[in-house]
C-alpha positions in Angstrom: 70.4 113.3 87.2 67.8 115.4 89.0 69.3 118.1 91.3 68.9 117.5 95.0 66.8 120.1 96.9 69.0 122.3 99.1 67.3 121.4 102.3 67.9 117.6 101.7 71.4 118.3 100.5 72.4 120.2 103.7 70.6 117.7 105.9 72.5 114.8 104.2 75.8 116.6 104.9 75.1 117.2 108.6 73.6 113.7 109.1 76.4 112.0 107.3 78.2 109.6 109.7 81.8 110.0 110.4 83.8 108.3 107.7 85.5 105.0 108.5 87.8 104.1 105.8 88.0 100.5 104.6 91.1 98.5 105.2 94.1 99.9 103.5 94.5 99.1 99.9 97.5 97.1 98.5 99.2 100.4 98.0 102.2 100.8 100.4 101.6 103.5 103.0 104.7 103.6 105.1 106.8 106.7 105.2 110.5 106.8 105.3 113.2 109.4 105.6 115.3 110.3 102.6 118.6 111.9 101.9 118.4 115.6 101.0 118.5 116.2 97.3 118.8 119.6 95.7 116.6 120.9 92.8 118.3 123.1 90.3 116.2 125.7 88.6 116.9 128.6 86.3 116.2 132.1 87.8 115.3 135.0 85.7 113.9 138.5 86.2 110.5 138.8 87.7 107.5 139.7 85.6 106.8 143.4 84.9 104.3 145.4 86.9 100.7 144.1 86.9 98.1 145.6 84.6 94.6 145.0 83.5 94.0 144.8 79.7 91.2 146.7 78.0 87.8 145.3 78.7 86.4 143.0 75.9 83.6 140.5 76.4 84.7 138.2 73.6 86.9 135.1 74.4 90.6 135.8 74.4 93.1 133.7 72.4 95.8 132.0 74.4 98.3 132.3 71.7 100.6 134.4 73.9 100.9 132.4 77.1 100.9 134.1 80.5 104.5 132.9 81.0 105.9 135.7 78.9 105.5 137.7 82.1 106.2 135.0 84.7 109.5 134.1 86.4 111.2 130.8 86.0 112.1 130.2 89.7 111.5 127.9 92.6 110.2 129.1 96.0 113.8 129.0 97.3 114.7 131.8 94.9 111.7 134.0 95.5 112.4 137.7 96.2 112.8 138.8 99.8 109.3 140.3 99.9 107.7 136.8 99.5 107.2 134.9 102.8 109.1 131.7 102.8 108.2 128.6 104.9 109.7 128.6 108.3 112.1 125.8 109.2 110.7 122.6 110.3 110.9 122.2 114.1 113.8 120.1 115.3 113.1 116.6 116.1 112.8 115.6 119.7 115.5 113.2 120.9 114.1 110.6 123.3 116.3 109.3 126.0 116.0 105.9 127.6 116.3 105.6 131.4 117.1 102.7 133.6 114.5 101.6 136.0 115.9 101.8 139.6 116.5 98.2 140.7 115.3 99.1 144.2 111.8 99.5 142.9 111.4 95.7 142.9 112.1 95.5 146.5 110.1 98.4 147.8 107.0 98.0 149.8 103.6 98.3 148.1 103.0 101.7 149.7 106.3 103.1 148.4 106.2 101.3 145.1 102.8 102.6 143.9 103.7 106.2 143.4 106.8 105.2 141.5 104.8 102.9 139.3 102.3 105.6 138.5 105.1 108.0 137.7 106.8 105.5 135.4 103.4 104.8 133.7 102.9 108.6 133.1 106.4 108.8 131.6 105.8 105.9 129.3 102.5 107.5 128.1 104.3 110.8 127.5 107.0 109.1 125.5 104.5 107.1 123.4 102.6 110.3 122.7 105.7 111.9 121.2 107.0 108.8 119.4 103.8 107.5 117.9 102.1 108.8 114.7 100.0 111.9 115.0 96.7 111.2 116.7 95.1 114.0 114.7 96.0 116.1 111.8 98.5 118.8 112.5 99.1 121.0 109.4 102.0 123.4 109.3 104.0 125.4 106.7 107.2 123.4 106.0 105.9 120.0 107.1 108.2 118.2 104.6 111.3 120.2 105.5 112.8 117.2 107.3 111.5 114.3 105.1 111.4 115.9 101.7 112.9 119.5 101.8 112.6 119.9 98.0 108.9 119.0 97.8 107.6 122.5 97.2 110.4 123.3 94.8 109.6 120.2 92.8 105.9 121.1 92.7 106.6 124.6 91.6 109.0 123.6 88.9 106.6 121.0 87.5 103.7 123.5 87.7 105.7 126.0 85.8 106.4 123.5 83.0 102.8 122.3 83.0 101.2 125.7 82.7 103.8 126.8 80.1 102.5 123.9 78.0 98.8 124.7 78.8 98.0 128.0 80.6 94.3 127.1 80.7 95.0 124.5 83.4 95.7 127.1 86.0 92.0 127.8 86.9 91.2 124.2 86.8 93.9 123.2 89.3 92.7 126.0 91.6 89.1 124.7 91.3 90.3 121.2 92.0 91.5 122.2 95.4 88.1 123.7 96.2 86.2 120.7 95.0 88.5 118.4 96.9 88.1 120.2 100.2 84.4 120.7 100.0 83.7 116.9 99.5 84.8 114.8 102.5 87.6 117.3 103.3 91.0 118.0 101.8 92.0 114.4 101.4 92.8 114.0 97.7 89.7 111.8 97.1 88.9 113.7 94.0 91.8 111.9 92.3 90.4 108.4 93.0 88.7 106.5 90.1 85.8 104.1 89.9 85.2 101.5 87.1 81.5 101.8 87.9 81.4 105.6 87.5 80.7 106.3 91.2 83.7 108.4 92.1 83.8 112.1 92.9 85.3 112.8 89.5 82.3 111.2 87.9 79.8 113.6 89.5 78.2 116.3 87.4 80.1 119.2 89.0 83.4 117.5 88.2 82.7 116.2 84.7 84.4 119.3 83.2 87.3 119.2 85.6 90.8 119.1 84.1 94.2 118.6 85.6 94.2 115.1 86.9 97.1 114.2 84.7 99.0 117.2 85.9 98.7 116.1 89.5 99.8 112.6 88.6 102.8 114.0 86.8 103.9 116.0 89.9 103.3 112.9 92.1 105.4 110.7 89.8 108.2 113.2 90.0 108.1 113.4 93.8 107.9 109.6 94.1 111.3 109.3 92.3 112.8 111.7 94.8 110.9 111.1 98.1 108.9 107.9 97.8 105.7 107.6 99.9 106.2 110.9 101.6 104.2 113.7 100.0 100.4 113.2 99.9 98.2 113.8 96.9 96.1 116.2 99.0 99.1 118.3 99.7 100.2 118.3 96.1 96.7 119.6 95.1 97.0 122.3 97.7 100.4 123.4 96.6 99.5 123.2 92.9 96.5 125.5 93.5 98.8 128.1 95.2 101.3 127.9 92.4 98.5 128.2 89.8 97.5 131.5 91.4 101.1 132.8 91.6 101.9 131.9 88.0 98.7 133.8 87.0 100.3 136.9 88.6 98.5 136.4 91.9 99.9 136.3 95.4 102.3 133.9 96.9 101.4 132.5 100.3 102.6 129.8 102.6 100.7 126.5 102.2 100.2 124.4 105.3 101.0 120.8 104.6 100.8 117.4 106.4 97.5 116.2 105.0 96.8 112.5 104.5 95.0 110.9 101.6 91.6 109.2 101.9 90.6 106.1 99.9 86.8 106.7 99.9 85.1 108.5 97.0 81.4 108.9 96.4 79.9 110.8 93.5 76.7 111.6 95.5 78.7 113.5 98.0 80.1 115.8 95.3 76.5 116.3 94.0 75.3 117.3 97.4 78.3 119.3 98.8 79.2 121.7 96.0 77.1 124.8 95.4 75.8 124.9 91.8 76.5 128.0 89.7 72.8 129.0 89.8 72.7 129.3 93.6 71.3 132.4 95.2 73.1 134.0 98.1 71.2 132.1 100.7 72.1 128.8 99.2 75.7 129.8 98.8 76.0 130.9 102.4 74.4 127.6 103.5 76.9 125.5 101.6 79.9 127.4 102.9 78.7 127.6 106.5 78.6 123.8 106.6 82.4 124.1 106.1 82.7 126.8 108.7 83.4 129.5 106.1 82.0 133.0 106.6 80.4 135.5 104.3 83.8 137.2 103.9 85.4 133.8 103.0 82.7 133.4 100.3 83.2 136.7 98.6 87.0 136.4 98.8 87.1 132.8 97.5 84.7 133.7 94.6 87.5 136.0 93.5 89.0 132.8 92.1 86.7 133.3 89.1 89.1 136.0 88.1 90.8 133.3 86.0 89.2 130.6 83.8 86.3 129.9 81.5 83.0 128.2 81.6 80.7 126.2 79.3 77.4 127.7 78.4 75.3 125.1 80.2 76.5 126.5 83.6 74.6 129.8 83.0 72.2 129.1 80.1 69.2 129.1 82.4 70.1 132.7 83.5 69.8 133.8 79.9 66.7 131.9 78.6 64.6 130.5 81.4 65.5 132.2 84.7 62.2 131.7 86.5 60.7 129.0 84.3 58.8 131.5 82.1 61.4 131.7 79.3 62.8 134.9 80.8 66.2 136.4 81.5 67.7 137.2 84.9 66.7 140.9 85.4 69.9 141.6 87.4 72.1 140.7 84.5 73.4 143.7 82.5 71.6 144.0 79.2 74.7 144.6 77.1 76.6 141.8 78.7 73.6 139.5 78.2 73.5 140.2 74.5 77.2 139.2 74.3 76.5 136.0 76.1 73.5 135.2 73.9 75.8 135.4 70.8 78.3 133.0 72.3 75.6 130.7 73.7 72.5 130.4 71.4 69.3 129.2 72.9 69.4 125.8 71.3 72.9 125.1 72.4 74.0 123.0 69.5 77.2 123.3 67.4 79.3 126.3 68.3 77.2 127.0 71.5 77.9 123.5 72.8 81.7 123.9 72.4 82.0 127.6 73.4 84.0 128.6 76.4 83.2 131.9 77.9 85.7 133.8 80.1 84.5 134.3 83.7 86.3 137.6 83.9 86.2 139.1 80.3 89.4 140.9 79.3 91.4 139.5 82.2 90.6 135.8 82.1 94.2 134.6 82.8 95.3 137.3 85.2 94.5 136.9 88.9 93.5 140.4 89.9 90.7 142.7 91.0 89.0 142.8 87.6 86.5 140.1 88.7 85.0 142.4 91.3 84.7 145.2 88.8 83.0 142.9 86.4 80.5 141.6 89.0 79.6 145.1 90.1 79.2 146.4 86.5 77.3 143.4 84.9 76.2 141.0 87.6 78.9 138.4 86.7 78.7 135.3 84.6 77.0 132.9 87.1 73.9 133.6 89.1 76.1 132.8 92.2 78.4 135.6 91.1 75.6 138.1 90.9 74.2 136.9 94.2 77.2 138.6 95.9 75.4 141.9 95.3 72.3 140.7 97.2 73.9 140.6 100.6 75.1 143.7 102.4 78.3 142.1 103.7 79.4 140.5 100.4 78.2 143.5 98.3 80.3 145.8 100.5 83.4 143.8 99.9 82.7 143.6 96.1 82.4 147.4 96.0 85.5 148.0 98.0 87.7 145.7 95.9 86.2 147.0 92.7 87.3 150.5 93.6 90.6 149.5 95.3 93.8 151.0 93.8 95.9 148.1 95.0 95.3 144.4 95.3 97.3 144.1 98.5 94.3 143.8 100.8 92.6 141.3 98.6 95.8 139.2 98.3 96.1 139.0 102.1 92.4 138.1 102.5 92.7 135.5 99.7 95.7 133.8 101.3 93.9 133.7 104.7 90.8 132.2 103.1 92.7 129.6 101.2 94.6 128.5 104.3 91.3 128.3 106.2 89.6 126.2 103.5 92.7 124.0 103.3 92.1 122.9 106.9 88.6 121.5 106.2 88.1 118.0 107.6 91.8 116.9 107.3 92.3 113.2 108.0 94.3 112.1 111.0 97.1 109.5 110.5 94.9 106.7 111.8 92.4 107.2 108.9 94.7 108.5 106.1 97.5 107.2 104.0 100.2 108.3 101.6 100.0 106.2 98.4 102.4 106.0 95.4 99.7 106.8 92.8 96.9 109.4 93.3 94.3 108.0 90.8 94.0 104.4 92.0 90.8 102.5 91.4 88.6 101.9 94.4 86.6 99.0 92.9 
């Protein structure tokens, strides 16, 4: 598939009509209240102090999982220094009132003000009692309907990443890809028999973690049927993936609804490719109301995970179309990459996975910024952060920071902001029993 020019891509995003979802599928969408159920989880000592391993550009073995240093806890057992969700606001009790019998016998002049007052009261009651007219996200949204939701997600995530630590960066990436395409609505989970779903698009063909989200959803359905949306599960799983990679814990706003429209073309147009320059990156992110600071902060997600050679091969062998190399790429680092990813790309080069942050590929820390400042990063888009004064300044500050505290605060704020992108209101969204249903 030929890449879409940036100008056409952005124009298509802005000109895209407001989505109108088709009639609901045969999946049940009603929500119900459920009795509180507790989730038991084992609590052990927190991991030791954070550290950055010695730098090495060769891929690291995952023989020793990151969970040797991670806690086995639920958010309800987190240390006092970790912010916990605030209680869900108490429900509003609606009281009925008798209509004064005398109103029927009043004159028209005296009856009209009373009728207007009663109409206003009815409108106010309906506004409170009816479903939300627009999306209202809040930390602890499920405290009343499924208080164990976040604990269940965390426990399942701990088990999932204990079995396969390499899923952590993919589940973090899934949240980003979900929010940037039609908003944070879980549509990345939908499937198409004709290969036209978001997950079939080129940027998502290497995506992993769909089964992990379905596993969490299935567990929640046994405890709180038709209550927790797939979009919220993706958002919570991304947060837990960061925390279990020794990153920050932050409160996730929940209350999203799931969409039932998925279009591969939207993913092709809305996601910035890895060979984007800083102008392209800022354009893609500005469409989602994200600033230059949000860009450089969210790019810190590349602190964990690996990439296939095809995502950066052009940077090594044909940067400008003249069979050349990106001059901004560190020469020593480029030689290492060429060994891992030969020019022809067959055999070992096709299967190779290169760490995005060498030496610290499964630890969420500041090492990524040091790597970008020293080498230009793995992707052209990573190196492009050095070509803008605002983003370069942040890279330099984080690369020389003695503590990750500032970055952790900025990352939490940027993730919450991104998680609010084009959230569906109740009238257009649903909560379905299975995330990956077929749409055709």
